[in-house]
C-alpha positions in Angstrom: -220.6 22.1 26.3 -221.9 24.3 29.0 -223.6 27.6 28.1 -221.5 30.6 28.9 -222.6 33.9 30.4 -220.4 36.5 29.0 -222.2 39.4 30.2 -225.3 39.7 33.0 -228.7 40.0 31.6 -230.2 43.4 31.7 -233.9 44.1 32.4 -234.0 44.8 28.6 -232.5 41.2 27.8 -235.1 39.8 30.2 -237.9 41.6 28.3 -236.5 40.3 24.8 -236.4 36.8 26.2 -240.0 36.7 27.3 -241.0 38.1 24.0 -239.0 35.5 22.2 -240.3 32.7 24.2 -243.9 33.9 23.3 -243.0 34.5 19.7 -242.0 30.7 19.5 -245.6 29.6 20.6 -246.5 31.1 17.1 -243.9 29.3 14.9 -245.4 27.3 12.0 -243.1 24.4 11.7 -245.2 21.5 10.6 -242.3 19.6 8.8 -239.3 19.9 11.0 -241.1 20.6 14.5 -238.2 22.8 15.3 -239.9 26.1 16.7 -237.9 29.1 17.1 -238.6 32.5 18.5 -236.8 35.7 18.3 -237.2 39.3 19.6 -235.8 42.3 18.2 -235.0 45.5 19.9 -235.3 48.7 17.6 -235.0 51.8 19.7 -237.4 51.1 22.5 -239.7 48.7 20.5 -239.4 45.0 20.9 -240.5 43.3 17.7 -241.3 39.5 17.9 -240.6 37.0 15.4 -241.1 33.1 14.6 -239.9 30.6 12.1 -242.5 29.8 9.3 -242.0 26.6 7.1 -243.5 26.1 3.7 -243.9 22.9 1.7 -241.0 24.5 -0.5 -238.3 24.4 2.3 -236.4 27.4 0.4 -239.3 29.7 1.0 -239.2 29.0 4.9 -238.3 32.3 6.9 -236.5 32.0 10.1 -237.5 33.7 13.3 -234.6 36.3 13.4 -235.2 37.5 10.0 -239.2 37.4 10.6 -238.6 40.0 13.5 -236.2 42.3 11.4 -238.6 42.2 8.4 -241.7 42.8 10.7 -239.9 45.9 12.1 -239.5 47.3 8.7 -243.2 46.6 7.9 -244.2 48.3 10.9 -241.9 51.4 10.6 -239.9 50.7 13.5 -236.7 49.7 11.7 -235.8 53.5 11.3 -234.3 53.3 14.8 -231.3 51.2 15.5 -231.3 47.4 16.3 -229.6 47.2 19.3 -230.4 43.6 20.6 -231.7 40.4 19.6 -233.0 37.4 21.6 -233.3 34.0 20.0 -234.6 30.9 21.8 -235.2 27.2 20.5 -235.7 23.9 22.2 -231.8 22.8 21.7 -229.3 21.3 23.9 -227.3 24.5 23.9 -228.4 28.1 23.4 -229.7 28.5 20.0 -227.6 30.5 17.4 -228.7 31.9 14.1 -228.1 30.6 10.7 -225.7 32.4 8.2 -228.3 34.3 6.4 -229.9 35.8 9.6 -226.6 36.5 10.9 -225.8 38.5 7.8 -229.3 40.3 8.0 -228.5 41.0 11.8 -225.2 42.4 11.1 -226.5 44.9 8.3 -228.9 46.0 10.9 -227.0 46.0 14.0 -223.5 46.1 13.2 -220.6 44.3 15.0 -221.7 45.8 18.3 -225.4 44.2 18.1 -226.0 42.3 21.5 -227.1 39.0 20.9 -228.9 36.9 23.5 -229.1 33.2 22.6 -231.0 30.7 24.9 -232.9 27.3 24.9 -236.1 26.3 26.3 -234.2 25.0 29.7 -233.0 28.4 30.1 -229.4 28.1 29.3 -228.2 31.6 28.2 -225.2 32.8 26.2 -224.8 36.6 25.6 -222.5 37.6 22.8 -222.0 40.2 20.2 -222.4 40.1 16.4 -218.7 40.5 15.8 -218.3 37.1 17.3 -221.0 35.4 15.2 -219.9 37.0 12.0 -216.3 38.1 11.9 -215.6 40.4 9.1 -219.1 41.0 8.3 -220.4 42.6 4.8 -222.1 45.8 4.6 -222.2 48.0 1.5 -221.9 51.7 2.1 -225.0 53.7 2.3 -226.1 55.7 -0.8 -225.3 59.1 0.9 -221.7 57.8 1.6 -221.1 56.5 -1.8 -222.3 59.9 -3.3 -219.9 62.1 -1.5 -217.1 60.0 -2.8 -218.1 60.8 -6.4 
């Protein structure tokens, strides 16, 4: 299956791809050797992330969630998540796992721009609504209080 370009790459997309590619170089994947990089755009701030494996595989963290968690740790998640880029050495552009899709949906919503690529440069641009249709999100506390 050939990679699809559903939208044109913007300068911001290109910057995210550069950051994701650089983050991939820091991945810690001693068991799988499957290195993944990601870059999340919160406001005007690009936050990189890479996958990190541990001996107990359930404690491993994906690149996409690493980027989102780092944004919270650095105080930039107060801005909206508007785009995410993901890169891996795969035949087709890399796609996030289910857990990452849920976290991305919660932070960026259905219109989150997602740029998927591989190390060969194939690119697929999509929206979160396509990766996680009918995504789950709790109401914010303020909205719940108003209903009471």
